[in-house]
C-alpha positions in Angstrom: -20.0 -1.7 1.7 -17.9 1.7 2.0 -18.3 4.6 4.0 -20.1 6.9 1.5 -18.1 9.9 2.8 -14.6 7.9 2.1 -15.2 7.6 -1.0 -17.5 10.6 -2.3 -17.1 11.5 -6.3 -17.0 15.1 -7.2 -18.7 15.8 -10.9 -15.4 16.0 -12.5 -14.4 13.0 -10.9 -17.5 11.5 -12.8 -16.6 13.1 -16.4 -13.0 11.8 -16.5 -13.8 8.8 -15.6 -16.6 8.7 -18.5 -14.3 10.1 -21.0 -11.6 7.8 -19.3 -13.6 4.0 -20.0 -14.9 5.7 -23.5 -11.3 6.2 -24.7 -10.0 3.0 -23.5 -12.5 0.7 -25.8 -10.9 -1.2 -28.2 -7.1 -0.8 -26.9 -4.6 -3.2 -28.0 -1.6 -5.2 -27.4 -3.6 -8.4 -26.4 -6.3 -10.6 -26.7 -9.6 -11.2 -25.2 -10.8 -14.7 -23.7 -13.5 -15.9 -21.9 -12.0 -17.2 -18.4 -13.6 -18.8 -15.9 -11.6 -18.4 -12.6 -12.1 -16.6 -9.7 -12.3 -13.1 -9.7 -8.5 -11.3 -9.7 -9.7 -8.0 -8.5 -11.7 -6.7 -5.7 -15.4 -7.6 -5.8 -16.7 -10.5 -7.9 -17.2 -10.3 -11.4 -16.8 -12.5 -14.7 -12.3 -12.3 -15.3 -10.8 -12.2 -18.4 -8.1 -13.8 -19.7 -5.5 -11.4 -21.8 -3.3 -13.1 -23.9 0.3 -9.9 -25.3 0.9 -9.9 -29.0 2.5 -6.4 -29.0 6.0 -6.1 -29.2 8.3 -6.3 -26.1 8.8 -4.9 -23.4 5.2 -4.8 -22.8 4.2 -1.2 -21.5 3.0 -1.7 -18.1 1.4 1.0 -15.9 1.7 0.7 -11.6 0.0 2.7 -9.5 2.3 2.7 -6.9 6.0 2.5 -6.0 5.5 -0.6 -4.2 3.7 -2.8 -7.2 5.4 -0.8 -9.2 8.6 -2.1 -8.3 7.4 -6.2 -7.7 6.3 -5.9 -11.2 10.1 -4.5 -12.9 11.3 -7.0 -10.5 9.2 -9.8 -11.4 8.9 -9.0 -15.5 12.4 -8.0 -16.3 13.8 -7.1 -19.1 10.5 -8.0 -21.1 8.1 -5.3 -19.0 9.1 -1.5 -18.8 6.8 0.1 -16.3 5.0 3.6 -15.5 4.7 4.4 -12.6 1.0 6.6 -12.0 1.3 7.6 -8.4 4.7 9.4 -7.9 6.4 10.3 -4.2 4.5 12.4 -2.0 1.2 11.8 -3.4 -1.4 10.0 -1.5 -2.9 7.3 -2.9 -6.2 7.0 -1.2 -7.5 10.5 -2.4 -6.0 10.0 -6.2 -7.8 11.3 -8.7 -5.9 11.5 -12.7 -5.8 14.5 -14.9 -5.7 14.6 -18.7 -1.9 13.0 -18.5 -2.7 10.4 -16.1 -5.8 9.1 -18.5 -3.2 9.3 -21.6 -1.1 6.9 -19.7 -3.2 4.3 -18.3 -5.5 4.3 -22.0 -1.6 4.0 -23.2 -0.6 1.0 -21.5 -0.9 -2.6 -22.4 -1.3 -3.6 -19.0 -2.5 -2.0 -15.7 -1.3 -3.3 -12.2 -3.2 -1.8 -8.4 -2.8 -2.7 -4.9 -6.2 -3.3 -4.9 -8.4 -3.7 -1.7 -9.7 -0.3 -2.6 -6.1 1.6 -1.8 -6.7 3.6 -4.4 -10.4 3.8 -3.4 -11.5 6.5 -6.1 -10.8 4.7 -8.6 -11.5 1.0 -8.4 -14.5 1.1 -10.3 -12.6 1.9 -13.3 -10.2 -0.7 -13.4 -12.9 -2.9 -13.1 -13.8 -1.8 -16.0 -10.5 -1.6 -18.0 -10.3 -4.9 -16.8 -12.6 -6.1 -20.1 -10.3 -4.6 -21.8 -6.5 -5.1 -21.1 -4.9 -7.1 -18.5 -5.9 -4.7 -15.5 -4.9 -6.9 -12.1 -5.1 -6.2 -8.4 -2.1 -7.2 -7.0 -3.4 -8.4 -3.8 -6.2 -10.1 -5.2 -4.7 -13.7 -4.5 -4.5 -12.6 -0.6 -8.1 -12.3 -1.1 -9.4 -14.6 -3.1 -7.4 -17.3 -0.4 -9.0 -15.9 2.5 -5.6 -15.0 4.0 -6.2 -15.1 7.9 -3.8 -12.2 7.8 -5.6 -10.0 6.1 -7.0 -7.1 8.6 -10.7 -6.1 8.6 -11.7 -3.1 9.9 -14.7 -3.1 11.9 -15.7 0.6 10.9 -16.0 -1.1 7.0 -17.6 -4.4 6.9 -16.6 -6.5 3.9 -13.2 -4.4 3.1 -10.4 -5.5 3.8 -7.3 -3.2 5.5 -5.4 -2.8 2.2 -1.5 -1.6 3.2 -0.1 -4.9 3.3 3.1 -4.7 2.7 4.0 -3.1 6.2 3.9 -7.2 6.3 7.4 -8.1 5.1 5.7 -12.1 4.6 2.5 -11.0 3.9 3.6 -8.7 0.8 5.5 -11.4 -1.1 2.9 -13.7 -1.3 2.0 -11.5 -4.3 5.1 -12.1 -6.0 4.1 -15.1 -7.1 0.7 -14.2 -8.2 2.7 -11.5 -10.4 4.3 -13.8 -12.0 1.5 -16.2 -12.5 -0.3 -13.6 -13.5 2.3 -12.5 -16.7 2.9 -16.1 -17.7 -0.8 -16.6 -18.9 -0.7 -13.3 -20.1 2.2 -13.8 -21.7 3.6 -17.4 -22.1 6.4 -17.8 -23.9 8.4 -16.0 -20.8 6.3 -17.6 -17.8 9.2 -19.8 -16.8 11.8 -16.2 -16.4 8.4 -14.2 -14.7 8.6 -17.0 -11.9 12.7 -17.4 -11.8 12.3 -13.5 -11.2 9.5 -14.1 -8.5 11.5 -16.6 -7.0 14.4 -14.7 -6.7 12.2 -11.0 -5.1 10.5 -13.5 -3.1 13.8 -14.6 -1.6 14.8 -11.5 -1.1 12.1 -10.0 0.9 12.6 -13.3 3.6 15.6 -11.9 4.1 14.4 -8.7 4.7 11.1 -9.8 7.1 14.1 -11.6 9.2 15.9 -8.0 9.2 12.6 -6.7 10.7 12.3 -9.1 12.8 16.1 -8.9 14.2 15.9 -5.4 14.5 12.6 -4.7 16.3 14.3 -7.6 19.3 15.7 -4.7 20.3 13.0 -3.3 21.0 11.1 -4.3 24.5 8.2 -5.1 24.2 6.5 -2.7 26.4 8.2 -0.1 24.5 6.6 -1.4 21.1 3.6 1.9 20.9 3.3 2.7 18.1 0.9 5.9 17.2 1.0 7.3 14.0 -1.4 10.1 11.5 -3.4 7.0 10.0 -4.4 3.3 10.6 -1.9 2.3 8.4 0.4 0.3 10.4 -2.1 -2.5 11.9 -0.1 -5.2 9.1 3.0 -4.2 10.8 1.8 -4.6 14.6 -0.1 -7.9 13.5 3.1 -9.3 12.0 5.9 -7.9 14.4 4.5 -7.0 18.2 3.3 -3.6 18.4 0.8 -2.2 19.2 -0.7 0.2 16.5 -2.7 3.3 17.1 -3.9 5.8 14.2 -5.2 9.5 14.8 -7.5 8.5 11.2 -8.5 5.3 9.8 -7.6 3.1 7.2 -8.1 6.3 4.2 -6.1 9.5 5.4 -9.4 11.2 3.9 -11.4 10.3 6.4 -12.2 13.6 9.3 -9.5 13.3 12.7 -12.0 12.1 15.2 -11.1 14.7 18.1 -12.6 12.1 21.0 -10.4 9.5 19.6 -7.5 11.9 19.7 -8.5 13.1 23.6 -8.0 8.9 24.2 -4.3 8.9 22.3 -2.9 11.4 24.4 -4.1 10.3 27.5 -2.9 6.7 26.6 0.2 8.7 25.0 0.8 10.1 28.8 -0.4 7.2 31.0 2.4 5.1 29.0 5.0 7.3 28.6 4.7 7.1 25.1 8.2 9.4 24.4 7.5 9.8 20.3 4.3 9.7 17.7 5.2 10.3 13.7 4.4 12.1 10.9 3.9 10.2 7.5 5.3 11.4 4.5 1.8 12.0 2.1 0.0 13.1 5.3 0.1 17.0 6.3 2.3 17.1 9.8 -0.5 18.8 11.7 -2.6 15.9 11.9 1.0 14.9 14.0 1.3 17.4 16.2 -1.2 18.5 17.4 -1.3 15.7 20.1 2.2 17.4 20.7 1.4 20.7 23.0 -1.3 18.8 24.9 0.4 16.9 25.9 3.4 18.8 27.0 0.8 20.8 28.4 0.3 17.9 31.0 4.0 17.4 31.7 5.0 14.7 29.1 7.6 15.9 26.5 6.3 14.1 23.6 8.8 14.2 20.2 7.9 14.1 16.8 10.9 12.5 14.7 12.4 14.5 11.4 12.6 11.5 9.4 9.4 10.8 8.1 7.1 7.3 8.0 6.3 5.9 4.6 3.1 4.1 5.1 1.4 4.5 1.3 4.0 5.6 -0.8 7.4 5.1 -1.3 10.3 8.0 -1.1 12.3 9.9 -3.9 14.9 9.2 -5.7 18.1 9.0 -4.5 16.7 9.1 -0.6 17.4 5.8 1.7 13.5 5.0 1.2 12.9 4.8 -2.6 12.9 1.4 -2.9 10.9 -1.0 -1.3 13.5 -2.9 1.0 14.3 0.7 2.0 11.7 1.6 2.9 10.7 -0.8 5.4 14.2 -0.4 6.8 13.9 3.3 7.2 10.4 2.9 9.1 11.9 -0.4 11.0 15.2 2.1 11.9 12.9 5.2 12.5 10.3 4.0 14.7 13.7 1.7 17.0 15.7 4.9 17.4 12.1 6.6 18.1 10.5 4.6 21.0 13.7 3.4 22.6 14.3 4.4 25.9 16.7 3.6 28.9 15.1 1.6 31.5 14.1 3.9 35.0 15.9 2.8 37.9 13.1 1.0 39.5 12.5 -1.1 36.5 16.2 -2.5 36.0 
């Protein structure tokens, strides 16, 4: 079970949820039919197949930018995607306002990341799945029990949702989206599958690029310290030790003893830099700097932030998924690389 403090609901959130569920009843655009395939969401429940009968393009709504981009690439000209959470919005803490509830109600299909990334909205999405195509893009990974899925010990039974930091793992979700769209809109099934293949080829090249860049950083320098525990998939895929000041949800409070342990590790291992994340207040990481410097270790915080949960703003180098990955990798390697001491040469 998820810790109660992780996704506690306020009275206003409960009211918003109730109003949305009531308003979304009877939404059109799809025909429902009972489906016996395994659950496509975060919990075990009867799945419902929907068939699109509206006018094109299909009006789809996605939560985070990574999901929105994937749906756009697979859906092509037949799907028009609106994004619910923009740059700088923490999906762990997001609560919809009236404008968001209207967007959810009016959407003909909804795609979200899943694995409780959008923790406050998970139950809502599962309710909406009975009325319209509402799909967690990571559900195929959990259904297939992909061995790369991380199970944080502090949240028994819940997977770490930050799978996009392993490009190869995230790529697996592309075909799942194509399959869902093909079921929903059979008349364009072949186009969805073709688009998925093209996008997956691009992600394969991106994964190879990441591995090549990481090889430039000596193994003993691959120590990544960030605001919250969002980069474990990155670490497992590309050979980094990862330390987060908070847990997998940015909503969790920072543990001061845990911070002291990380400070000691940074000093002992001569880690040159720690990283701020774009959607989390910089003070979370900057609190490490002063005590480390007081101990004689010149710890740096790069000006460039990492993108953990969201893409960058439009016209930045991280506005696309590939751009985000390239930005993160370049920032990490540049900040962590240090010339070996004479005694090490």
